[in-house]
VOVEXDREN-274509 format. One record per residue: residue number from 0; residue in three letters; x, y, z of N, C-alpha, C, O, CB in turn. Coordinates in Angstrom, 2 decimals, always signed. Glycine has a CB too. Layout:
VOVEXDREN-274509
+-----+---------+---------+---------+---------+---------+---------+---------+---------+---------+---------+---------+---------+---------+---------+---------+---------+
: num : residuo :    n_px :    n_py :    n_pz :   ca_px :   ca_py :   ca_pz :    c_px :    c_py :    c_pz :    o_px :    o_py :    o_pz :   cb_px :   cb_py :   cb_pz :
+-----+---------+---------+---------+---------+---------+---------+---------+---------+---------+---------+---------+---------+---------+---------+---------+---------+
: NUM :     ala :       X :       Y :       Z :       X :       Y :       Z :       X :       Y :       Z :       X :       Y :       Z :       X :       Y :       Z :
...
+-----+---------+---------+---------+---------+---------+---------+---------+---------+---------+---------+---------+---------+---------+---------+---------+---------+
***
This chain:
VOVEXDREN-274509
+-----+---------+---------+---------+---------+---------+---------+---------+---------+---------+---------+---------+---------+---------+---------+---------+---------+
: num : residuo :    n_px :    n_py :    n_pz :   ca_px :   ca_py :   ca_pz :    c_px :    c_py :    c_pz :    o_px :    o_py :    o_pz :   cb_px :   cb_py :   cb_pz :
+-----+---------+---------+---------+---------+---------+---------+---------+---------+---------+---------+---------+---------+---------+---------+---------+---------+
:   0 :     unk :  +69.69 :  +59.67 : +243.68 :  +68.30 :  +59.88 : +244.29 :  +68.27 :  +59.06 : +245.49 :  +68.78 :  +57.94 : +245.55 :  +67.09 :  +59.49 : +243.31 :
:   1 :     unk :  +67.67 :  +59.62 : +246.42 :  +67.27 :  +59.04 : +247.67 :  +66.15 :  +57.81 : +247.52 :  +65.49 :  +57.79 : +246.48 :  +66.70 :  +60.22 : +248.56 :
:   2 :     unk :  +65.98 :  +57.01 : +248.33 :  +64.88 :  +56.07 : +248.42 :  +63.57 :  +56.66 : +248.40 :  +62.68 :  +56.27 : +247.65 :  +64.99 :  +55.30 : +249.59 :
:   3 :     unk :  +63.43 :  +57.73 : +249.34 :  +62.21 :  +58.29 : +249.42 :  +61.85 :  +59.13 : +248.18 :  +60.66 :  +59.31 : +247.88 :  +62.16 :  +59.06 : +250.61 :
:   4 :     unk :  +62.82 :  +59.63 : +247.47 :  +62.48 :  +60.23 : +246.01 :  +62.01 :  +59.22 : +245.04 :  +61.09 :  +59.38 : +244.24 :  +63.74 :  +60.92 : +245.35 :
:   5 :     unk :  +62.75 :  +58.14 : +245.18 :  +62.30 :  +56.91 : +244.08 :  +60.77 :  +56.52 : +244.47 :  +59.91 :  +56.30 : +243.62 :  +63.40 :  +55.34 : +244.22 :
:   6 :     unk :  +60.56 :  +56.46 : +245.78 :  +59.03 :  +55.93 : +246.06 :  +58.24 :  +57.10 : +245.76 :  +57.16 :  +56.90 : +245.20 :  +58.70 :  +55.38 : +247.66 :
:   7 :     unk :  +58.61 :  +58.40 : +246.07 :  +57.55 :  +59.30 : +245.82 :  +57.43 :  +59.54 : +244.24 :  +56.39 :  +60.03 : +243.81 :  +57.81 :  +60.64 : +246.62 :
:   8 :     unk :  +58.31 :  +59.25 : +243.50 :  +58.12 :  +59.44 : +242.02 :  +57.46 :  +58.12 : +241.42 :  +57.13 :  +58.14 : +240.23 :  +59.58 :  +59.75 : +241.30 :
:   9 :     unk :  +57.30 :  +57.19 : +242.05 :  +56.83 :  +55.97 : +241.75 :  +55.24 :  +56.28 : +241.82 :  +54.42 :  +56.16 : +240.91 :  +57.42 :  +54.80 : +242.75 :
:  10 :     unk :  +55.02 :  +56.77 : +243.31 :  +53.57 :  +56.91 : +243.65 :  +52.93 :  +58.23 : +242.68 :  +51.75 :  +58.27 : +242.33 :  +53.44 :  +57.21 : +245.43 :
:  11 :     unk :  +53.72 :  +59.06 : +242.41 :  +53.30 :  +59.90 : +241.46 :  +52.95 :  +59.48 : +240.01 :  +51.91 :  +59.83 : +239.47 :  +54.19 :  +60.78 : +241.42 :
:  12 :     unk :  +53.87 :  +58.71 : +239.43 :  +53.49 :  +58.24 : +238.39 :  +52.47 :  +57.19 : +238.34 :  +51.91 :  +57.04 : +237.25 :  +54.45 :  +57.93 : +237.88 :
:  13 :     unk :  +52.17 :  +56.50 : +239.25 :  +51.03 :  +55.72 : +239.47 :  +49.86 :  +56.36 : +239.39 :  +48.98 :  +55.90 : +238.66 :  +51.06 :  +55.14 : +240.59 :
:  14 :     unk :  +49.62 :  +57.60 : +240.19 :  +48.51 :  +58.42 : +240.26 :  +48.32 :  +58.98 : +238.79 :  +47.22 :  +58.92 : +238.23 :  +48.72 :  +59.55 : +241.36 :
:  15 :     unk :  +49.40 :  +59.51 : +238.20 :  +49.20 :  +59.91 : +236.93 :  +48.84 :  +58.77 : +235.89 :  +48.02 :  +59.17 : +235.06 :  +50.36 :  +60.60 : +236.54 :
:  16 :     unk :  +49.17 :  +57.66 : +235.75 :  +48.58 :  +56.52 : +235.09 :  +47.11 :  +56.52 : +235.57 :  +46.30 :  +56.60 : +234.65 :  +49.37 :  +55.13 : +235.43 :
:  17 :     unk :  +46.61 :  +56.47 : +236.75 :  +45.29 :  +56.15 : +236.79 :  +44.81 :  +57.37 : +236.17 :  +44.03 :  +57.10 : +235.26 :  +44.70 :  +55.80 : +238.20 :
:  18 :     unk :  +44.99 :  +58.61 : +236.31 :  +44.28 :  +59.78 : +235.75 :  +44.26 :  +59.66 : +234.00 :  +43.27 :  +59.91 : +233.32 :  +45.11 :  +61.22 : +236.31 :
:  19 :     unk :  +45.48 :  +59.27 : +233.50 :  +45.38 :  +58.76 : +232.11 :  +44.31 :  +57.70 : +231.73 :  +43.52 :  +57.82 : +230.80 :  +46.65 :  +58.20 : +231.78 :
:  20 :     unk :  +44.41 :  +56.72 : +232.54 :  +43.62 :  +55.92 : +232.26 :  +42.10 :  +56.01 : +232.38 :  +41.34 :  +55.34 : +231.68 :  +44.03 :  +55.10 : +232.78 :
:  21 :     unk :  +41.68 :  +56.93 : +233.37 :  +40.36 :  +57.54 : +233.40 :  +40.12 :  +58.39 : +232.20 :  +39.07 :  +58.21 : +231.59 :  +40.17 :  +58.36 : +234.62 :
:  22 :     unk :  +40.82 :  +59.13 : +231.86 :  +40.61 :  +60.08 : +230.78 :  +40.36 :  +59.09 : +229.44 :  +39.49 :  +59.39 : +228.62 :  +42.00 :  +61.17 : +230.62 :
:  23 :     unk :  +41.12 :  +57.96 : +229.29 :  +41.11 :  +57.31 : +228.00 :  +39.65 :  +56.31 : +228.14 :  +38.96 :  +55.92 : +227.20 :  +42.70 :  +56.38 : +227.74 :
:  24 :     unk :  +39.44 :  +56.05 : +229.51 :  +38.01 :  +55.12 : +229.57 :  +36.79 :  +56.06 : +229.56 :  +35.70 :  +55.70 : +229.13 :  +37.89 :  +54.12 : +231.05 :
:  25 :     unk :  +37.03 :  +57.21 : +230.04 :  +36.02 :  +58.20 : +230.40 :  +34.92 :  +57.72 : +231.39 :  +33.70 :  +57.85 : +231.32 :  +35.37 :  +58.67 : +229.15 :
:  26 :     unk :  +35.73 :  +57.10 : +232.37 :  +34.97 :  +56.47 : +233.66 :  +35.86 :  +56.26 : +234.69 :  +36.48 :  +55.19 : +234.71 :  +34.27 :  +55.11 : +233.41 :
:  27 :     unk :  +36.06 :  +57.24 : +235.68 :  +36.90 :  +57.20 : +236.75 :  +36.66 :  +56.08 : +237.66 :  +37.65 :  +55.52 : +238.14 :  +36.84 :  +58.37 : +237.42 :
:  28 :     unk :  +35.43 :  +55.65 : +237.98 :  +35.22 :  +54.33 : +238.90 :  +35.78 :  +53.16 : +238.18 :  +36.37 :  +52.34 : +238.88 :  +33.61 :  +53.99 : +239.23 :
:  29 :     unk :  +35.71 :  +52.98 : +237.02 :  +36.13 :  +51.82 : +236.56 :  +37.95 :  +51.86 : +236.42 :  +38.69 :  +50.88 : +236.58 :  +35.27 :  +51.59 : +235.14 :
:  30 :     unk :  +38.27 :  +52.93 : +236.15 :  +39.61 :  +53.20 : +236.14 :  +40.36 :  +52.95 : +237.57 :  +41.38 :  +52.27 : +237.70 :  +39.74 :  +54.62 : +235.67 :
:  31 :     unk :  +39.79 :  +53.50 : +238.45 :  +39.93 :  +53.33 : +240.03 :  +39.96 :  +51.63 : +240.27 :  +40.96 :  +51.14 : +240.80 :  +38.44 :  +54.14 : +240.94 :
:  32 :     unk :  +39.07 :  +50.93 : +239.95 :  +38.84 :  +49.52 : +240.13 :  +40.01 :  +48.75 : +239.60 :  +40.55 :  +47.78 : +240.14 :  +37.57 :  +49.09 : +239.45 :
:  33 :     unk :  +40.31 :  +49.34 : +238.45 :  +41.42 :  +48.61 : +237.40 :  +42.76 :  +48.99 : +238.28 :  +43.65 :  +48.15 : +238.35 :  +41.48 :  +49.37 : +235.52 :
:  34 :     unk :  +42.86 :  +49.98 : +238.81 :  +44.34 :  +50.41 : +239.42 :  +44.12 :  +49.98 : +240.68 :  +45.16 :  +50.06 : +241.34 :  +44.83 :  +52.06 : +239.40 :
:  35 :     unk :  +43.13 :  +49.53 : +241.35 :  +43.26 :  +49.08 : +242.79 :  +42.76 :  +50.34 : +243.78 :  +42.82 :  +50.17 : +245.00 :  +44.92 :  +48.63 : +243.12 :
:  36 :     unk :  +42.32 :  +51.45 : +243.29 :  +41.89 :  +52.56 : +244.25 :  +40.48 :  +52.67 : +244.59 :  +39.74 :  +52.29 : +243.68 :  +42.25 :  +53.84 : +243.74 :
:  37 :     unk :  +39.91 :  +53.05 : +245.60 :  +38.84 :  +53.51 : +245.84 :  +38.15 :  +54.50 : +244.95 :  +38.94 :  +55.33 : +244.49 :  +38.97 :  +53.89 : +246.88 :
:  38 :     unk :  +36.87 :  +54.66 : +244.56 :  +36.53 :  +55.83 : +243.74 :  +37.08 :  +57.05 : +244.28 :  +37.62 :  +57.81 : +243.47 :  +35.09 :  +55.99 : +243.59 :
:  39 :     unk :  +37.05 :  +57.37 : +245.47 :  +37.49 :  +58.67 : +245.87 :  +38.76 :  +58.44 : +246.45 :  +38.89 :  +57.59 : +247.33 :  +36.55 :  +59.39 : +246.80 :
:  40 :     unk :  +39.75 :  +59.14 : +246.02 :  +41.18 :  +58.86 : +246.19 :  +41.74 :  +59.92 : +247.40 :  +41.21 :  +61.02 : +247.56 :  +42.00 :  +59.07 : +244.66 :
:  41 :     unk :  +42.58 :  +59.56 : +248.02 :  +43.23 :  +60.44 : +248.99 :  +44.76 :  +60.50 : +248.72 :  +45.58 :  +59.68 : +249.14 :  +42.94 :  +59.93 : +250.45 :
:  42 :     unk :  +45.00 :  +61.50 : +248.02 :  +46.24 :  +61.63 : +247.36 :  +47.31 :  +62.65 : +248.38 :  +47.42 :  +63.86 : +248.20 :  +45.90 :  +62.30 : +245.78 :
:  43 :     unk :  +47.80 :  +62.13 : +249.09 :  +48.86 :  +63.12 : +250.07 :  +47.88 :  +64.21 : +250.66 :  +48.17 :  +65.41 : +250.69 :  +50.27 :  +64.01 : +249.08 :
:  44 :     unk :  +46.63 :  +63.65 : +251.15 :  +45.85 :  +64.85 : +251.83 :  +44.71 :  +65.34 : +250.68 :  +43.65 :  +65.82 : +251.09 :  +47.02 :  +66.24 : +252.26 :
:  45 :     unk :  +44.88 :  +65.24 : +249.62 :  +44.25 :  +66.01 : +248.61 :  +43.10 :  +64.91 : +248.17 :  +43.55 :  +63.86 : +247.70 :  +45.36 :  +66.54 : +247.35 :
:  46 :     unk :  +41.85 :  +65.02 : +248.25 :  +40.91 :  +64.15 : +247.97 :  +40.45 :  +64.49 : +246.33 :  +40.12 :  +65.63 : +245.99 :  +39.74 :  +64.30 : +249.13 :
:  47 :     unk :  +40.47 :  +63.32 : +245.39 :  +40.31 :  +63.43 : +244.13 :  +39.11 :  +62.51 : +243.78 :  +39.18 :  +61.29 : +243.89 :  +41.56 :  +63.15 : +243.43 :
:  48 :     unk :  +38.17 :  +63.08 : +243.42 :  +36.86 :  +62.38 : +242.74 :  +36.65 :  +62.63 : +241.56 :  +37.23 :  +63.50 : +240.92 :  +35.66 :  +62.66 : +243.27 :
:  49 :     unk :  +35.55 :  +61.67 : +241.05 :  +35.15 :  +61.92 : +239.60 :  +34.78 :  +63.43 : +239.25 :  +35.04 :  +63.92 : +238.15 :  +33.89 :  +61.01 : +239.27 :
:  50 :     unk :  +34.16 :  +64.11 : +240.27 :  +33.80 :  +65.61 : +239.92 :  +34.92 :  +66.41 : +239.88 :  +34.94 :  +67.45 : +239.23 :  +32.87 :  +66.27 : +240.88 :
:  51 :     unk :  +35.99 :  +65.94 : +240.63 :  +37.38 :  +67.06 : +240.59 :  +37.95 :  +66.63 : +239.28 :  +38.33 :  +67.57 : +238.59 :  +38.73 :  +66.90 : +241.99 :
:  52 :     unk :  +38.11 :  +65.42 : +238.77 :  +38.65 :  +65.03 : +237.44 :  +37.80 :  +65.76 : +236.47 :  +38.41 :  +66.40 : +235.61 :  +38.63 :  +63.46 : +237.18 :
:  53 :     unk :  +36.58 :  +65.78 : +236.46 :  +35.71 :  +66.78 : +235.49 :  +35.90 :  +68.02 : +235.43 :  +35.72 :  +68.65 : +234.39 :  +34.45 :  +66.81 : +235.70 :
:  54 :     unk :  +36.33 :  +68.61 : +236.63 :  +36.53 :  +69.86 : +236.87 :  +38.01 :  +70.38 : +236.22 :  +38.27 :  +71.49 : +235.75 :  +36.38 :  +70.01 : +238.37 :
:  55 :     unk :  +38.82 :  +69.27 : +236.36 :  +40.00 :  +69.63 : +235.62 :  +40.03 :  +69.48 : +234.27 :  +40.76 :  +70.14 : +233.54 :  +41.00 :  +69.00 : +236.04 :
:  56 :     unk :  +39.21 :  +68.58 : +233.87 :  +38.87 :  +68.61 : +232.04 :  +38.47 :  +69.79 : +231.76 :  +38.96 :  +70.41 : +230.83 :  +37.64 :  +67.62 : +231.38 :
:  57 :     unk :  +37.46 :  +70.29 : +232.56 :  +36.70 :  +71.53 : +232.11 :  +37.70 :  +72.70 : +232.02 :  +37.70 :  +73.49 : +231.08 :  +35.48 :  +71.90 : +233.16 :
:  58 :     unk :  +38.55 :  +72.77 : +233.06 :  +39.44 :  +73.99 : +232.97 :  +40.57 :  +73.91 : +231.84 :  +41.16 :  +74.91 : +231.43 :  +40.13 :  +74.19 : +234.38 :
:  59 :     unk :  +40.82 :  +72.56 : +231.36 :  +41.70 :  +72.66 : +230.41 :  +40.92 :  +72.39 : +228.81 :  +41.47 :  +71.96 : +227.79 :  +42.85 :  +71.62 : +230.84 :
:  60 :     unk :  +39.54 :  +72.77 : +229.00 :  +38.66 :  +72.64 : +227.81 :  +38.73 :  +71.27 : +227.00 :  +38.79 :  +71.12 : +225.78 :  +39.01 :  +73.77 : +226.86 :
:  61 :     unk :  +38.70 :  +70.22 : +228.09 :  +38.51 :  +68.86 : +227.57 :  +37.31 :  +68.15 : +228.23 :  +37.44 :  +67.06 : +228.80 :  +39.79 :  +68.03 : +227.80 :
:  62 :     unk :  +36.08 :  +68.84 : +228.12 :  +34.90 :  +68.41 : +228.87 :  +34.23 :  +67.50 : +228.01 :  +33.38 :  +66.72 : +228.46 :  +33.97 :  +69.54 : +229.32 :
:  63 :     unk :  +34.56 :  +67.52 : +226.66 :  +33.99 :  +66.46 : +225.71 :  +34.61 :  +65.40 : +225.42 :  +35.82 :  +65.55 : +225.25 :  +33.74 :  +66.88 : +224.60 :
:  64 :     unk :  +34.13 :  +64.16 : +225.28 :  +35.10 :  +63.07 : +224.87 :  +35.81 :  +63.53 : +223.47 :  +37.01 :  +63.30 : +223.33 :  +34.27 :  +61.58 : +224.67 :
:  65 :     unk :  +35.22 :  +64.07 : +222.65 :  +35.87 :  +64.59 : +221.33 :  +36.87 :  +65.33 : +221.80 :  +37.95 :  +64.84 : +221.46 :  +34.99 :  +65.43 : +220.36 :
:  66 :     unk :  +36.97 :  +66.29 : +222.43 :  +38.24 :  +67.27 : +222.94 :  +39.23 :  +66.29 : +223.50 :  +40.35 :  +66.30 : +223.00 :  +37.82 :  +68.48 : +224.23 :
:  67 :     unk :  +38.98 :  +65.51 : +224.39 :  +39.95 :  +64.68 : +224.83 :  +40.61 :  +63.77 : +223.93 :  +41.76 :  +63.39 : +224.16 :  +39.48 :  +64.02 : +225.77 :
:  68 :     unk :  +39.92 :  +63.37 : +222.86 :  +40.47 :  +62.27 : +222.00 :  +41.49 :  +63.21 : +221.08 :  +42.61 :  +62.84 : +220.73 :  +39.16 :  +61.35 : +221.05 :
:  69 :     unk :  +40.86 :  +64.57 : +220.73 :  +41.90 :  +65.27 : +219.82 :  +43.29 :  +65.46 : +220.77 :  +44.43 :  +65.30 : +220.34 :  +41.25 :  +66.87 : +219.24 :
:  70 :     unk :  +42.95 :  +65.84 : +222.14 :  +44.15 :  +66.04 : +222.64 :  +45.08 :  +64.95 : +223.03 :  +46.28 :  +65.13 : +223.21 :  +43.97 :  +66.74 : +223.58 :
:  71 :     unk :  +44.43 :  +63.70 : +223.16 :  +45.36 :  +62.60 : +223.00 :  +46.00 :  +62.18 : +221.75 :  +47.13 :  +61.69 : +221.72 :  +44.79 :  +61.59 : +223.41 :
:  72 :     unk :  +45.28 :  +62.37 : +220.76 :  +46.08 :  +62.21 : +219.33 :  +47.31 :  +63.04 : +219.12 :  +48.39 :  +62.67 : +218.66 :  +45.17 :  +62.59 : +218.14 :
:  73 :     unk :  +46.88 :  +64.51 : +219.65 :  +48.05 :  +65.45 : +219.38 :  +49.18 :  +65.18 : +220.38 :  +50.31 :  +65.48 : +220.00 :  +47.60 :  +67.00 : +219.48 :
:  74 :     unk :  +49.05 :  +64.68 : +221.52 :  +50.02 :  +64.31 : +222.46 :  +50.88 :  +63.12 : +221.81 :  +52.12 :  +63.16 : +221.81 :  +49.31 :  +63.89 : +223.83 :
:  75 :     unk :  +50.22 :  +62.19 : +221.32 :  +50.86 :  +60.85 : +221.06 :  +51.49 :  +61.35 : +219.56 :  +52.62 :  +60.92 : +219.33 :  +49.65 :  +59.35 : +221.03 :
:  76 :     unk :  +51.02 :  +62.00 : +218.78 :  +51.64 :  +62.52 : +217.59 :  +52.95 :  +63.41 : +217.78 :  +53.93 :  +63.27 : +217.05 :  +50.60 :  +63.32 : +216.89 :
:  77 :     unk :  +52.90 :  +64.25 : +218.75 :  +53.83 :  +64.90 : +219.00 :  +55.28 :  +64.31 : +219.68 :  +56.43 :  +64.71 : +219.52 :  +53.23 :  +65.74 : +219.64 :
:  78 :     unk :  +54.80 :  +63.30 : +220.43 :  +56.06 :  +62.40 : +220.77 :  +56.48 :  +61.16 : +220.16 :  +57.36 :  +60.40 : +220.57 :  +55.98 :  +62.03 : +221.99 :
:  79 :     unk :  +55.57 :  +61.00 : +218.87 :  +55.84 :  +59.87 : +217.94 :  +55.68 :  +58.54 : +218.63 :  +56.37 :  +57.52 : +218.48 :  +57.25 :  +59.97 : +217.36 :
:  80 :     unk :  +54.55 :  +58.75 : +219.48 :  +53.93 :  +57.35 : +219.93 :  +53.03 :  +56.72 : +219.08 :  +52.50 :  +57.43 : +218.22 :  +53.21 :  +57.44 : +221.16 :
:  81 :     unk :  +52.76 :  +55.63 : +219.14 :  +51.66 :  +54.84 : +218.18 :  +50.31 :  +54.78 : +219.08 :  +50.37 :  +54.47 : +220.27 :  +52.22 :  +53.08 : +217.74 :
:  82 :     unk :  +49.32 :  +55.05 : +218.56 :  +48.16 :  +54.77 : +219.10 :  +47.53 :  +53.34 : +218.83 :  +46.44 :  +53.05 : +219.33 :  +47.36 :  +55.76 : +218.69 :
+-----+---------+---------+---------+---------+---------+---------+---------+---------+---------+---------+---------+---------+---------+---------+---------+---------+
***
């Protein structure tokens, strides 16, 4: 792998971690502060806001906290992770 590929992978993983944290906390603003991002992110030219995250949740039928928790438990149960 080239250095650019490693850098890109690390950046993508950090962004994914932010979205996972925001999902778990149900608070994009706090997750952004914890991860050191402004509330509105500029990810390679794509703006991601709390409304954008909410839209993604809605498309994946994860609008309610209960739905997200069920998905979270299913994911971690499938991959033998401990909650």
